[in-house]
MARZALO-228925 format. One line per 2 residues: number of its first residue (from 1); for each residue x, y, z of N, C-alpha, C. Coordinates in steps of 0.2 Angstrom, whole numbers. Last residue first. Layout:
<nodes>
NUM) X,Y,Z,X,Y,Z,X,Y,Z; ...
</nodes>
This chain:
<nodes>
146) -76,-184,-40,-79,-188,-44,-79,-194,-45; -68,-179,-29,-75,-181,-26,-78,-185,-33
144) -57,-173,-34,-56,-180,-32,-64,-184,-30; -62,-161,-39,-60,-167,-44,-59,-173,-41
142) -62,-154,-26,-67,-155,-30,-68,-161,-37; -46,-153,-27,-50,-157,-22,-58,-159,-23
140) -44,-146,-38,-41,-151,-38,-45,-155,-32; -50,-133,-33,-54,-137,-39,-51,-144,-39
138) -42,-130,-22,-50,-131,-21,-53,-135,-27; -31,-127,-29,-31,-133,-24,-38,-135,-23
136) -34,-116,-38,-32,-122,-40,-33,-129,-35; -37,-109,-27,-42,-108,-32,-40,-115,-35
134) -24,-106,-21,-29,-109,-18,-35,-110,-22; -17,-101,-33,-15,-107,-30,-21,-110,-25
132) -24,-88,-35,-24,-94,-41,-22,-100,-37; -18,-83,-22,-27,-84,-23,-27,-89,-28
130) -4,-82,-25,-8,-86,-19,-14,-87,-20; -5,-73,-37,-3,-81,-37,-5,-85,-32
128) -9,-63,-31,-14,-65,-35,-11,-71,-36; 3,-59,-22,-4,-62,-19,-10,-64,-23
126) 12,-58,-31,13,-64,-28,6,-65,-24; 7,-45,-37,7,-52,-42,8,-57,-37
124) 8,-38,-26,2,-38,-29,2,-45,-33; 22,-37,-24,19,-40,-19,10,-40,-21
122) 25,-31,-37,27,-38,-37,24,-40,-29; 19,-18,-35,18,-21,-40,19,-28,-39
120) 27,-13,-23,20,-14,-23,18,-19,-29; 39,-12,-30,39,-18,-24,30,-19,-24
118) 38,-3,-41,40,-9,-41,39,-15,-36; 35,8,-32,30,6,-37,31,-3,-38
116) 47,10,-25,41,8,-21,35,4,-26; 55,13,-35,55,8,-32,50,5,-28
114) 47,26,-39,48,20,-43,49,13,-40; 51,33,-28,43,31,-29,42,25,-34
112) 63,35,-27,61,31,-21,54,29,-23; 64,42,-41,67,36,-40,65,32,-33
110) 57,54,-36,55,48,-42,58,42,-41; 53,60,-21,60,57,-25,56,52,-30
108) 45,75,-14,45,68,-18,50,66,-22; 42,85,-8,47,82,-5,46,75,-7
106) 39,100,-19,38,94,-14,43,88,-13; 49,115,-18,44,110,-22,44,104,-16
104) 49,132,-16,48,125,-12,45,120,-17; 61,142,-24,54,139,-25,54,132,-21
102) 68,157,-23,69,150,-22,62,148,-22; 71,170,-22,71,166,-29,71,158,-29
100) 72,177,-11,77,175,-13,77,171,-21; 57,179,-9,61,183,-11,68,183,-12
98) 51,163,-18,51,167,-12,55,174,-14; 40,158,-31,47,159,-29,47,164,-22
96) 29,155,-37,29,153,-31,36,155,-27; 31,159,-51,26,162,-47,26,162,-39
94) 48,159,-56,42,155,-54,38,159,-51; 60,166,-59,54,169,-62,47,164,-60
92) 70,161,-50,66,167,-48,60,169,-52; 73,147,-44,70,148,-51,65,156,-49
90) 81,135,-36,82,142,-39,78,143,-45; 73,125,-25,76,125,-31,76,132,-33
88) 72,114,-12,72,121,-14,75,122,-19; 60,102,-6,65,104,-10,65,111,-11
86) 54,103,10,53,102,4,59,104,0; 57,91,26,59,97,21,57,98,13
84) 46,78,30,53,80,28,54,88,25; 35,72,33,36,78,36,42,81,35
82) 23,64,24,30,64,25,33,70,28; 7,59,29,12,62,25,19,65,28
80) 1,44,30,5,49,33,8,51,28; -13,34,33,-9,37,28,-6,44,31
78) -16,19,41,-16,25,42,-12,27,36; -20,6,40,-21,9,47,-21,16,46
76) -23,-6,29,-20,0,29,-24,4,35; -20,-24,33,-25,-18,32,-21,-10,31
74) -20,-40,30,-16,-34,31,-21,-30,30; -25,-55,39,-24,-52,32,-20,-47,35
72) -19,-70,46,-20,-65,48,-19,-61,40; -22,-87,51,-19,-83,45,-23,-76,47
70) -16,-93,68,-22,-91,63,-19,-87,57; -7,-108,69,-7,-100,71,-12,-99,66
68) -4,-121,71,1,-118,67,0,-110,67; -12,-122,86,-8,-126,82,-2,-122,77
66) -18,-113,92,-12,-118,96,-9,-121,93; -25,-107,83,-21,-103,87,-16,-107,90
64) -35,-117,81,-30,-116,75,-25,-111,80; -45,-115,91,-39,-121,91,-34,-120,85
62) -50,-103,87,-47,-104,93,-41,-110,94; -56,-107,74,-50,-102,74,-46,-102,81
60) -65,-116,81,-61,-119,75,-54,-113,75; -74,-107,86,-71,-112,91,-65,-116,86
58) -70,-90,81,-73,-96,80,-71,-101,85; -68,-75,87,-64,-80,85,-71,-86,86
56) -72,-58,84,-72,-64,88,-72,-71,85; -59,-54,72,-66,-52,75,-66,-58,83
54) -42,-51,71,-47,-55,70,-53,-54,75; -33,-38,64,-35,-42,70,-41,-45,69
52) -22,-39,52,-28,-39,54,-28,-42,61; -7,-30,53,-10,-35,53,-17,-35,55
50) -4,-13,44,-4,-18,50,-8,-24,49; 4,-1,35,1,-7,35,1,-11,42
48) 3,15,30,5,11,35,0,5,35; 8,24,15,2,20,18,6,15,24
46) 12,41,12,13,34,12,9,31,16; 15,55,1,9,53,7,13,45,6
44) 23,71,1,23,64,0,19,61,5; 14,87,0,19,83,4,17,75,3
42) 15,101,-11,12,93,-9,18,91,-4; 20,118,-3,20,112,-9,17,105,-6
40) 8,129,4,14,126,4,13,120,-3; -10,124,9,-3,130,8,3,126,6
38) -19,117,8,-17,118,14,-12,123,14; -22,116,-6,-26,118,-2,-23,120,5
36) -5,119,-13,-10,114,-11,-16,118,-7; 8,122,-24,1,124,-21,-4,119,-19
34) 17,115,-33,19,119,-27,14,123,-22; 19,100,-39,14,103,-36,17,109,-31
32) 28,92,-45,29,98,-46,25,101,-44; 23,78,-41,30,80,-40,31,87,-41
30) 10,73,-43,11,79,-39,18,81,-38; 12,60,-48,8,65,-51,9,72,-48
28) 19,54,-38,22,54,-45,20,62,-48; 8,53,-29,15,56,-26,18,58,-32
26) -2,46,-34,-3,52,-33,4,57,-31; 5,34,-35,4,37,-41,2,45,-41
24) 6,30,-22,12,31,-26,11,35,-32; -8,29,-19,-3,34,-16,3,35,-19
22) -10,16,-26,-14,24,-28,-10,29,-24; -2,8,-20,-1,10,-27,-4,17,-28
20) -8,7,-9,0,9,-9,0,12,-16; -21,2,-12,-22,8,-9,-14,11,-10
18) -17,-11,-18,-20,-6,-23,-18,1,-19; -11,-17,-6,-7,-14,-12,-10,-9,-16
16) -24,-18,0,-19,-13,4,-14,-11,-1; -30,-27,-9,-34,-21,-6,-28,-15,-3
14) -21,-38,-6,-23,-36,-14,-26,-29,-12; -22,-43,6,-17,-39,4,-17,-36,-2
12) -36,-46,6,-34,-40,10,-28,-37,8; -35,-57,-3,-40,-52,-4,-37,-44,-1
10) -27,-66,5,-24,-63,-2,-28,-57,-4; -36,-69,16,-29,-65,17,-27,-62,12
8) -47,-74,8,-47,-67,13,-41,-65,14; -42,-86,4,-44,-81,-1,-45,-74,2
6) -39,-92,16,-34,-91,12,-35,-85,7; -51,-93,21,-48,-89,25,-41,-88,19
4) -58,-103,11,-61,-95,10,-55,-91,16; -51,-114,14,-50,-112,7,-52,-104,8
2) -43,-115,31,-48,-116,25,-47,-113,20; -32,-118,41,-34,-114,37,-37,-117,31
</nodes>
């Protein structure tokens, strides 16, 4: 694993976690949205992460697969809408209330979103630390050449 591949792995993870954080922010912003363009309440969105598939491998990458393994980054392959039922809240004065007085609210749980946000934030910080460690190792290697 060379210097650039470790930065590429960290970079892909940073981009994936940024996408996840944007989805979480969107979910929290729409916690009370009862109308969407598709009709009905907002549906919670979540990112699906998968390991990046390496492109055409170089000779060095082919050899490293037989050793410690080749590094793989992460990518967001899909953004899924949560298909669980919306929350029903009794509010007969709400403009979107049904005949029985219930309003269909988004299936967003603020506590779950906050926990996901903390997890995404910690993963982002860990990948920044990994990139900084790779950079520091490269700087130390350059200092050896003096």
